[in-house]
C-alpha positions in Angstrom: 80.2 133.7 66.1 80.8 132.6 62.5 84.4 133.7 62.6 85.0 131.8 65.9 83.4 128.7 64.5 85.6 128.9 61.5 88.7 129.3 63.5 87.7 126.3 65.7 87.2 124.2 62.6 90.6 125.2 61.2 92.3 124.4 64.5 90.7 121.0 64.6 91.9 120.2 61.1 95.4 121.4 62.0 95.4 119.3 65.1 94.2 116.2 63.3 96.9 116.7 60.6 99.9 117.4 62.9 99.4 115.8 66.3 98.1 112.4 65.0 101.6 111.4 63.7 102.7 108.2 65.4 99.7 108.0 67.7 98.0 104.6 67.9 94.3 103.8 67.7 92.7 102.9 71.0 91.7 99.3 71.5 90.4 99.3 75.1 86.9 100.9 74.9 85.2 103.8 76.6 86.0 106.0 79.5 86.3 104.0 82.7 83.3 103.9 85.0 84.0 105.3 88.5 85.7 103.0 90.9 85.8 99.8 88.8 88.5 97.2 89.3 89.6 94.3 87.2 92.6 92.1 86.7 94.1 92.9 83.3 95.9 90.5 81.0 94.7 86.9 80.7 91.4 85.5 82.1 93.4 84.1 85.0 94.5 86.4 87.8 98.0 84.9 87.7 100.2 85.1 84.7 103.5 83.3 85.1 106.6 85.4 84.0 107.6 84.5 80.5 109.8 86.0 77.8 108.0 88.1 75.2 108.5 87.0 71.6 111.2 88.9 69.6 108.3 90.8 67.8 104.6 90.5 67.2 105.4 90.4 63.4 106.6 87.0 62.2 109.9 86.8 60.3 110.4 84.5 57.2 111.9 81.1 58.0 115.7 81.4 58.2 115.7 85.2 58.4 117.8 87.2 60.7 115.6 88.1 63.6 115.4 90.6 66.5 116.8 89.6 69.9 114.4 88.2 72.4 113.8 90.0 75.7 116.6 89.3 78.2 115.6 87.5 81.3 117.5 89.6 83.8 118.7 93.2 84.2 117.0 96.4 83.3 114.3 95.7 80.7 114.3 92.0 81.5 111.4 89.6 81.8 112.2 88.4 85.3 109.9 90.3 87.6 108.8 90.2 91.3 105.1 90.2 90.4 103.2 87.9 88.0 100.3 90.2 87.2 98.6 93.6 87.6 95.2 94.7 88.9 93.4 97.5 86.9 91.1 100.0 88.6 89.5 103.1 87.1 87.4 106.1 88.0 86.7 109.7 87.4 84.7 111.2 84.5 85.5 112.6 81.1 89.0 114.1 80.7 89.5 113.9 84.5 89.2 110.0 84.4 92.1 107.8 85.4 93.4 104.2 85.4 95.6 102.8 88.2 97.5 99.5 88.0 98.7 97.7 91.1 101.2 94.9 91.2 99.8 91.6 92.4 100.8 87.9 92.8 102.1 88.8 95.3 100.5 92.1 96.3 102.9 94.3 98.2 101.8 96.6 101.0 103.3 99.6 99.3 105.2 100.5 96.1 106.8 103.3 94.2 104.7 105.3 91.8 105.1 105.8 88.0 102.9 108.4 86.2 102.3 107.9 82.5 101.1 110.6 80.1 99.9 109.3 76.7 100.2 111.1 73.4 97.5 113.0 71.4 94.5 111.2 70.1 94.1 108.5 72.7 90.6 109.4 73.8 89.9 106.2 75.7 91.8 103.2 77.0 95.6 103.0 77.4 96.8 101.1 74.3 99.7 103.4 73.5 101.7 102.6 76.6 100.2 99.2 77.5 103.3 97.1 77.3 105.6 99.7 79.0 103.1 100.1 81.9 102.7 96.3 82.3 106.4 95.8 82.5 106.7 98.6 85.0 103.9 97.3 87.3 105.3 93.8 87.2 108.7 95.1 88.5 106.8 96.3 91.6 105.5 99.8 90.8 102.1 101.4 90.8 101.2 102.9 87.4 98.9 105.9 87.2 97.5 106.8 83.8 95.4 110.0 83.7 92.9 110.3 80.8 93.5 114.1 80.1 91.9 114.0 76.7 88.5 112.9 75.2 88.5 114.5 71.8 90.7 116.5 69.4 90.2 119.8 71.2 88.7 118.6 74.4 89.5 119.7 77.0 92.3 121.7 75.4 93.0 122.9 71.8 96.5 121.5 71.7 99.3 124.0 72.2 97.0 126.9 71.7 95.9 126.6 75.3 97.4 123.6 77.1 96.1 124.5 80.6 92.8 122.6 80.5 94.7 119.4 79.6 97.1 120.0 82.4 94.2 120.5 84.8 92.7 117.2 83.7 96.0 115.4 84.1 96.3 116.7 87.6 92.7 115.7 88.5 93.4 112.2 87.1 96.6 111.8 89.1 94.9 113.1 92.3 91.9 110.9 91.8 94.0 107.8 91.4 96.0 108.6 94.5 92.9 109.3 96.5 91.4 106.0 95.4 94.5 104.0 96.6 94.8 105.9 99.9 91.1 105.5 100.8 91.5 101.7 101.0 94.2 100.2 103.2 93.8 97.0 101.3 95.2 98.6 98.2 98.9 98.9 97.4 99.8 102.2 99.1 101.7 104.7 97.1 105.3 105.6 98.1 105.1 109.2 96.9 108.8 109.9 97.7 109.6 107.4 95.0 107.7 108.8 92.0 108.7 108.9 88.4 107.1 110.4 85.3 106.9 109.1 81.7 105.5 111.2 78.8 105.1 110.5 75.1 104.6 113.2 72.4 102.1 115.8 73.6 102.0 113.9 76.9 105.7 114.6 77.1 105.0 118.3 77.0 102.4 117.9 79.8 104.9 115.8 81.8 107.6 118.5 81.6 105.1 121.2 82.8 103.8 119.0 85.6 107.4 118.3 86.8 108.1 122.0 86.6 105.0 122.9 88.7 104.8 119.9 91.0 105.1 122.1 94.1 102.3 124.5 93.3 100.1 121.7 91.9 100.8 119.5 95.1 102.0 116.6 93.0 104.6 114.0 94.0 108.2 115.3 93.5 109.7 113.8 90.3 112.7 111.6 91.0 113.1 110.3 87.4 111.6 111.6 84.1 111.7 109.8 80.7 110.4 111.7 77.7 109.7 109.9 74.3 109.8 112.4 71.4 107.9 115.2 73.3 106.1 117.5 70.9 103.3 120.0 71.0 102.4 119.8 67.3 104.3 122.9 66.0 101.0 124.6 65.3 101.9 127.8 67.2 105.7 127.6 66.7 108.6 125.2 66.0 110.2 125.5 69.5 107.6 123.8 71.6 105.8 126.9 72.8 103.4 124.9 75.0 106.3 124.3 77.4 106.4 126.6 80.4 108.6 129.6 79.7 110.8 128.9 82.7 111.6 125.3 83.7 113.5 126.1 86.8 110.9 124.3 88.9 112.1 120.9 87.8 114.3 119.6 90.6 118.0 119.9 89.9 118.5 116.4 91.3 116.0 114.7 88.9 117.3 112.1 86.6 116.0 112.9 83.1 116.4 111.3 79.7 114.9 112.8 76.6 114.6 110.7 73.5 114.1 111.7 69.9 113.8 109.4 66.9 115.7 109.9 63.7 112.4 109.6 61.7 110.3 111.3 64.3 109.7 114.9 65.2 113.1 116.3 64.4 113.1 114.8 60.9 110.5 117.4 60.0 111.2 120.1 62.7 114.9 119.9 63.6 114.8 122.4 66.4 111.8 120.9 68.2 111.2 118.1 70.8 114.2 117.5 73.0 116.3 119.9 71.0 114.0 122.7 72.2 113.7 121.4 75.7 117.3 120.7 76.6 118.7 124.2 76.5 116.1 125.1 79.2 117.5 122.6 81.6 120.8 124.2 82.4 120.1 124.0 86.2 120.2 120.2 86.0 123.8 118.9 86.2 125.1 117.2 83.0 125.5 113.9 84.8 121.8 113.9 85.6 120.4 114.3 82.1 120.9 112.9 78.6 119.6 113.6 75.1 119.4 110.4 73.1 118.7 109.4 69.5 117.5 106.1 68.0 117.9 105.2 64.3 116.1 102.7 62.2 117.7 99.3 61.6 116.6 97.0 58.8 119.3 94.4 59.1 116.8 91.7 60.1 113.1 90.9 60.2 111.0 92.6 61.2 113.0 95.8 60.9 113.3 98.2 63.8 111.7 101.6 63.0 112.6 105.0 64.5 109.5 107.0 63.9 107.4 109.0 66.3 106.7 106.7 69.3 109.6 104.2 69.6 108.4 103.4 73.1 104.7 103.0 72.1 103.6 99.4 72.2 100.0 98.1 72.4 99.3 94.7 74.0 101.6 92.1 72.4 103.3 94.6 70.1 106.6 95.2 71.9 109.9 94.7 70.0 113.6 94.9 70.7 113.6 98.7 70.9 111.1 98.4 73.7 112.9 96.1 76.1 116.4 96.9 74.7 116.0 100.7 75.0 112.8 102.1 76.4 112.2 99.6 79.3 115.9 99.3 80.0 116.4 103.0 80.4 113.2 103.4 82.3 114.1 100.7 84.8 117.7 102.0 85.2 116.5 105.6 85.8 114.1 104.6 88.5 116.6 102.3 90.2 119.3 104.9 90.1 116.9 107.5 91.6 116.2 105.1 94.5 119.8 104.1 95.1 121.4 107.5 94.6 124.0 106.2 92.2 124.6 106.9 88.5 123.1 104.2 86.2 125.2 102.3 83.6 122.1 101.6 81.5 120.8 105.2 81.3 122.2 108.8 81.1 125.9 107.8 80.8 127.6 107.3 77.5 128.4 103.6 78.2 128.2 100.4 76.2 125.3 99.3 78.4 123.3 102.4 77.6 124.1 102.6 73.9 123.4 98.9 73.1 119.9 97.6 72.3 121.2 94.1 71.8 122.2 92.1 68.7 120.4 90.5 65.8 120.2 86.7 65.7 123.4 86.6 63.5 125.3 88.5 66.1 125.3 91.9 64.3 124.7 94.7 66.9 121.5 96.8 66.5 122.4 100.3 65.5 123.5 101.8 68.8 121.9 104.7 70.6 123.5 108.1 70.1 124.0 110.0 73.4 124.6 113.8 73.8 124.9 116.2 76.7 123.6 119.2 74.9 121.3 120.1 72.0 121.0 119.9 69.1 121.2 116.2 68.3 120.6 115.4 64.6 119.5 112.4 62.6 
């Protein structure tokens, strides 16, 4: 027993030291109570569509600044719905949040499933801005809890299965909640997309790979932000399923790495480890992409672990100019059955994240069709 306790302590220390990189502290409180529903955002149930500021960090007077969010197009502020309604339920690691578009409330909507990174034990701060943008475009967002402590329910990559089980329970719980009430926005399961950050990206890949046996919605589009299992048990993302042939060949998949993120320390990890296992997906349906830091203006744009992570009010030009743009374009292309200009393809629309206030382009996205991609 003493040896087992010692091994557990060492594992917890390792997890805390490796998986916490780039994860944000929670700001939303405790695990949701079963079946609760609130309108998130402002005290009013209706929030008029407005452009977000260029950044939550003020620039000095007269400084070159980040571009503001565009009004139209993928990643733009113009949206069909003014607000979202938050509901929550489940218990422990099986808990869930679900967000429905309102003002106006549609009868039904596509579904987007979001898997957060390690160390978000409560709330949904890591992906708040991405989810809110997604919901206001007319999509239901489902956010399974899947984790309540460093090694609960799973000890990271040592045994990922309990975290997968909790993610599945959270997704099913949210879907059951919606379908039990005809007054809720009903999920269009044939239009389901998945987003995963960091360890949540590893969970996302495995869920997409096993969607049939787990009775989950078929993935139409998948966006991964610096997926990583922590490199505790190996540098090649060993928590990924050994065979990823279960991911549909017609999925649209973009995998993003940051120049100062995972591959800065473990070059063969993250998307560089995943991509060689996706040979069954046609080249036109997938892309491996890299963001780089840009300090031309104020505040500078970083390219650390979690470029797409933004708590409430913390979005910047890389969020709407890259993350939201690509996410919108992937989902629209999956619905329309045509290749997107703003995602996957090596096009100016995909590479560009906009321009600084003096007209200088932001360092463009690097796009590759095969691994490795290097900083």
